[in-house]
C-alpha positions in Angstrom: 0.0 0.0 0.0 1.1 3.5 -0.7 -0.6 5.9 1.7 -0.5 9.6 0.8 -1.6 12.0 3.5 -3.3 15.1 1.9 -4.2 18.2 3.8 -6.9 20.6 2.8 -4.7 22.9 0.7 -3.4 19.9 -1.3 -6.9 18.6 -1.8 -8.2 22.0 -2.9 -5.5 22.2 -5.5 -6.4 18.9 -7.2 -5.9 19.1 -10.9 -6.0 16.6 -13.9 -3.4 16.6 -16.7 -2.4 14.5 -19.7 1.2 13.5 -20.0 2.5 12.0 -23.4 5.9 11.4 -21.8 4.4 9.4 -18.9 2.4 7.4 -21.4 5.6 6.6 -23.2 7.5 5.6 -20.1 4.5 3.5 -18.9 4.5 1.7 -22.3 8.1 0.7 -21.7 7.2 -0.7 -18.3 4.4 -2.6 -20.0 6.9 -4.1 -22.5 9.4 -5.2 -19.9 6.9 -7.7 -18.4 7.6 -11.3 -19.2 5.5 -13.3 -21.6 2.9 -12.1 -24.1 1.5 -8.7 -23.5 -2.2 -9.0 -22.8 -5.1 -7.6 -24.9 -5.6 -4.9 -26.0 -1.9 -4.2 -26.1 -0.8 -7.5 -27.7 -0.4 -6.5 -31.4 0.9 -3.0 -30.5 3.5 -4.6 -28.2 4.8 -6.9 -31.0 5.4 -3.8 -33.2 6.9 -1.7 -30.4 9.4 -4.4 -29.4 10.5 -4.6 -33.0 11.2 -0.9 -32.9 13.3 -1.3 -29.9 15.2 -4.2 -31.4 15.9 -2.7 -34.8 16.3 1.0 -34.3 19.7 1.8 -32.8 18.5 5.3 -31.9 16.3 3.8 -29.1 19.2 2.0 -27.4 19.4 4.5 -24.4 15.8 3.5 -23.4 17.3 0.3 -22.0 17.7 2.1 -18.8 13.9 2.1 -18.2 14.0 -1.7 -18.4 16.6 -1.9 -15.7 15.1 0.7 -13.3 13.9 -0.5 -10.0 10.4 0.1 -8.7 11.3 3.6 -7.6 13.4 5.9 -9.8 14.2 9.6 -10.0 11.5 11.8 -11.4 13.7 13.6 -13.8 13.5 10.6 -16.1 9.8 11.2 -16.3 9.1 14.8 -15.0 5.7 16.0 -13.8 4.1 17.9 -16.7 4.3 21.7 -16.4 0.9 22.3 -18.2 -2.4 20.5 -18.2 -2.1 19.2 -21.7 1.5 19.5 -23.0 2.6 18.2 -26.3 5.3 15.5 -26.4 7.7 18.0 -27.8 7.0 20.3 -24.9 7.9 17.6 -22.4 11.0 16.6 -24.3 12.2 20.2 -24.0 11.3 20.1 -20.3 13.4 17.0 -19.8 16.4 18.5 -21.8 16.5 21.6 -19.5 16.4 19.7 -16.2 18.7 21.7 -13.9 21.8 20.0 -12.6 20.8 20.6 -9.0 17.5 18.8 -9.5 19.4 15.7 -10.9 21.9 15.8 -8.1 19.3 16.1 -5.4 17.2 13.2 -6.8 20.3 11.0 -7.4 21.3 11.6 -3.8 17.8 10.8 -2.6 17.6 7.4 -4.4 21.3 6.5 -4.0 22.4 8.1 -0.7 25.6 6.0 -0.6 26.7 7.6 -3.9 27.0 4.2 -5.6 25.1 5.0 -8.8 24.0 2.4 -11.3 25.9 2.6 -14.6 22.8 3.8 -16.4 22.6 6.9 -14.2 26.3 7.9 -14.1 26.1 9.9 -17.3 23.4 12.2 -15.8 25.8 13.1 -13.0 29.0 13.3 -15.0 27.8 14.9 -18.3 24.3 16.0 -17.6 23.4 17.8 -20.8 24.8 15.2 -23.1 23.0 12.5 -21.2 19.7 14.4 -21.3 20.0 15.1 -25.0 20.8 11.5 -25.8 17.8 10.3 -23.8 15.5 12.8 -25.4 16.6 11.7 -28.9 15.9 8.1 -28.0 12.5 9.0 -26.6 11.6 10.9 -29.8 12.7 8.0 -32.0 10.5 5.5 -30.1 7.6 7.9 -29.9 7.6 8.5 -33.6 7.7 4.8 -34.5 5.6 3.2 -31.7 3.2 5.7 -30.3 2.7 8.7 -32.6 0.5 6.7 -35.1 -1.9 5.9 -32.2 -1.7 9.3 -30.4 -4.7 11.1 -32.1 -7.0 8.3 -31.0 -5.3 8.0 -27.6 -5.5 11.8 -27.1 -9.3 11.8 -27.9 -9.9 9.1 -25.3 -7.8 10.9 -22.7 -9.6 14.3 -23.5 -12.9 12.5 -22.8 -11.5 11.2 -19.5 -10.3 14.6 -18.4 -13.6 16.2 -19.3 -15.6 13.8 -17.3 -13.2 13.9 -14.3 -13.0 17.7 -14.4 -16.8 17.9 -14.4 -17.0 15.6 -11.4 -14.3 17.8 -9.6 -16.2 21.0 -10.4 -19.6 19.7 -9.5 -18.9 17.5 -6.5 -15.4 18.5 -5.3 -12.2 16.4 -4.8 -13.7 14.1 -2.2 -16.2 12.7 -4.7 -13.6 12.6 -7.5 -11.1 10.6 -5.5 -13.7 8.2 -4.1 -14.5 7.0 -7.6 -11.2 7.3 -9.4 -10.1 3.7 -9.6 -11.0 0.4 -8.0 -7.6 0.2 -6.4 -7.5 3.8 -5.2 -9.1 4.4 -1.8 -9.9 7.8 -0.4 -10.3 7.7 3.4 -9.5 11.3 4.5 -6.9 12.4 5.0 -5.2 9.4 3.3 -5.3 8.5 -0.4 -4.3 4.8 -0.6 -2.9 3.1 -3.7 -3.3 -0.6 -3.4 0.1 -1.9 -4.4 2.5 -4.7 -3.3 5.0 -2.6 -1.4 4.3 -0.3 1.6 5.1 3.3 1.9 3.5 6.2 3.7 4.3 9.9 3.2 2.7 13.3 3.8 2.0 15.6 0.8 1.2 18.7 2.8 0.6 22.1 1.2 1.3 20.6 -2.2 -0.8 20.2 -5.3 -2.4 16.8 -6.2 -2.0 16.1 -9.9 -4.0 13.2 -11.4 -2.7 11.7 -14.7 -4.9 9.2 -16.6 -2.9 6.8 -18.7 -3.9 4.5 -21.6 -0.8 2.3 -21.1 -1.2 1.9 -17.3 -3.0 -1.5 -17.6 -4.2 -1.1 -14.0 -0.8 -0.1 -12.6 -0.8 2.9 -10.2 2.2 5.2 -10.0 3.0 8.0 -7.6 5.6 10.8 -8.3 6.9 12.5 -5.2 10.1 14.3 -6.0 8.6 17.6 -7.1 8.7 20.2 -4.3 5.2 21.4 -5.0 3.4 18.6 -6.7 2.5 15.0 -5.9 1.4 13.2 -9.1 -0.8 10.0 -9.1 -1.4 8.2 -12.4 -4.2 5.7 -13.0 -5.7 3.6 -15.8 -7.9 5.6 -18.2 -10.6 4.1 -20.3 -9.9 3.9 -24.0 -7.0 1.4 -24.2 -9.0 -0.5 -26.8 -7.9 2.1 -29.4 -4.6 0.2 -29.5 -6.3 -3.1 -30.4 -6.3 -4.6 -33.9 -9.4 -6.7 -33.2 -12.1 -6.9 -30.6 -12.2 -9.4 -27.8 -14.6 -12.3 -28.5 -17.5 -12.6 -26.1 -17.4 -15.4 -23.5 -20.2 -18.0 -23.6 -21.1 -17.6 -19.9 -21.9 -13.9 -19.9 -25.4 -13.6 -18.6 -25.7 -9.9 -19.4 -24.8 -10.5 -23.0 -27.3 -13.4 -23.2 -30.0 -11.1 -21.8 -29.5 -7.9 -23.8 -27.1 -8.9 -26.5 -23.3 -8.6 -26.6 -23.2 -5.1 -28.1 -25.6 -3.6 -25.6 -23.9 -5.4 -22.7 -20.6 -3.8 -23.8 -22.2 -0.3 -24.0 -23.8 -0.8 -20.5 -20.4 -1.7 -19.0 -18.7 1.2 -20.7 -21.2 3.6 -19.2 -20.1 3.0 -15.7 -18.4 6.4 -16.5 -20.6 8.7 -18.5 -19.5 9.1 -22.2 -20.5 10.5 -25.5 -21.6 8.5 -28.5 -18.3 9.2 -30.3 -16.2 8.2 -27.3 -18.1 5.0 -26.9 -17.6 4.3 -30.6 -13.8 4.8 -30.2 -13.6 2.9 -27.0 -15.6 -0.1 -28.1 -14.5 -0.2 -31.7 -18.0 0.1 -33.1 -19.6 2.3 -35.7 -21.3 5.5 -34.2 -24.5 4.4 -35.9 -24.3 1.0 -34.0 -23.7 2.8 -30.7 -26.7 5.1 -31.4 -28.9 2.1 -32.0 -27.8 0.4 -28.8 -28.3 3.6 -26.8 -31.8 4.2 -28.2 -32.8 0.7 -27.0 -31.2 1.2 -23.6 -32.9 4.6 -23.2 -36.2 3.1 -24.1 -35.7 0.4 -21.5 -34.9 3.0 -18.8 -31.5 1.7 -17.9 -29.5 4.7 -19.3 -30.1 8.5 -19.4 -28.8 11.3 -21.6 -27.8 14.8 -20.5 -26.5 17.8 -22.4 -23.3 19.4 -21.1 -22.4 22.4 -23.2 -22.1 21.1 -26.8 -21.8 17.5 -25.8 -24.4 14.9 -25.0 -23.3 12.5 -22.2 -24.9 9.1 -21.6 -24.8 7.5 -18.2 -26.4 4.7 -16.2 -29.7 5.0 -14.5 -30.0 3.1 -11.1 -31.7 0.3 -13.0 -28.7 0.0 -15.3 -26.3 0.0 -12.4 -28.4 -2.7 -10.7 -28.5 -4.8 -13.9 -24.7 -4.8 -14.1 -24.2 -5.4 -10.4 -26.7 -8.3 -10.3 -25.9 -10.3 -13.5 -23.3 -8.4 -15.4 -20.1 -9.3 -13.4 -19.7 -12.9 -14.8 -17.1 -11.9 -17.3 -13.8 -10.6 -16.0 -13.4 -8.2 -18.9 -15.5 -5.8 -21.0 -16.4 -7.2 -24.4 -15.9 -5.3 -27.6 -18.1 -6.7 -30.3 -19.8 -5.7 -33.5 
């Protein structure tokens, strides 16, 4: 468990940001797992590993595969803006001050015995940062950039929904429903993880970073003097899939309402637009509209206009339907 103590100022300063660089780093952590990478990342991972094997420019990224569970934040700095571009973040990394690197290296390696991968950042800081930034750019362009427009659309939808919840109900309500392995029991925000650590984030700013590549992993960045960043799994990872997951034969919700409508119901545990559902589920917008019309008529979902967008969400009957008979399958189905 990681337990983060948040005081009122930190809670009041809660914000949400997108971080392309953190997405990239998290994708590398996903690739270093043994065995076949699970759906929906499977085909993407095959191509990404080929990039790492065949493009010499990506060689410096090997350090991310050798990092321990905790590592200095300068290798994946907290974003300076709510929605920076990847280029913005590379420039941020390149200009990391020497004193920041020295302070973080001393924190993680107080005995001064640095791993070989980190020595260049102490001995020839700018050359090491430039070399790393060049490798990150090469990997980004080959492995992630082709998917980024769809990823960014899914992340924008996530940020919109979370920002609405924050504005309407405050940080307490937002944190209470952020992720099934994030617990908010004031004043502690608990990330359910294997290792134990407790620290106080007093008079700081809490920054939430949704990630497509998280695959359920929860990360916490604590080196910034003014910000504590927590990343979590965003919806929308299906945009990386080449094909949908086949439905399982024992899904009672799919048997009752059909596989497509079951997928839409499960996706609406967080309100969404027609277009975002189409992107997330890999279905045509017209198919999504047809399913939504039927579910609206049945009284299990509702629609509400927010500015120029129309959001769909679950009615209590829809929530009950999923809770009572819709949990048989361990994964959401994406079907045509």
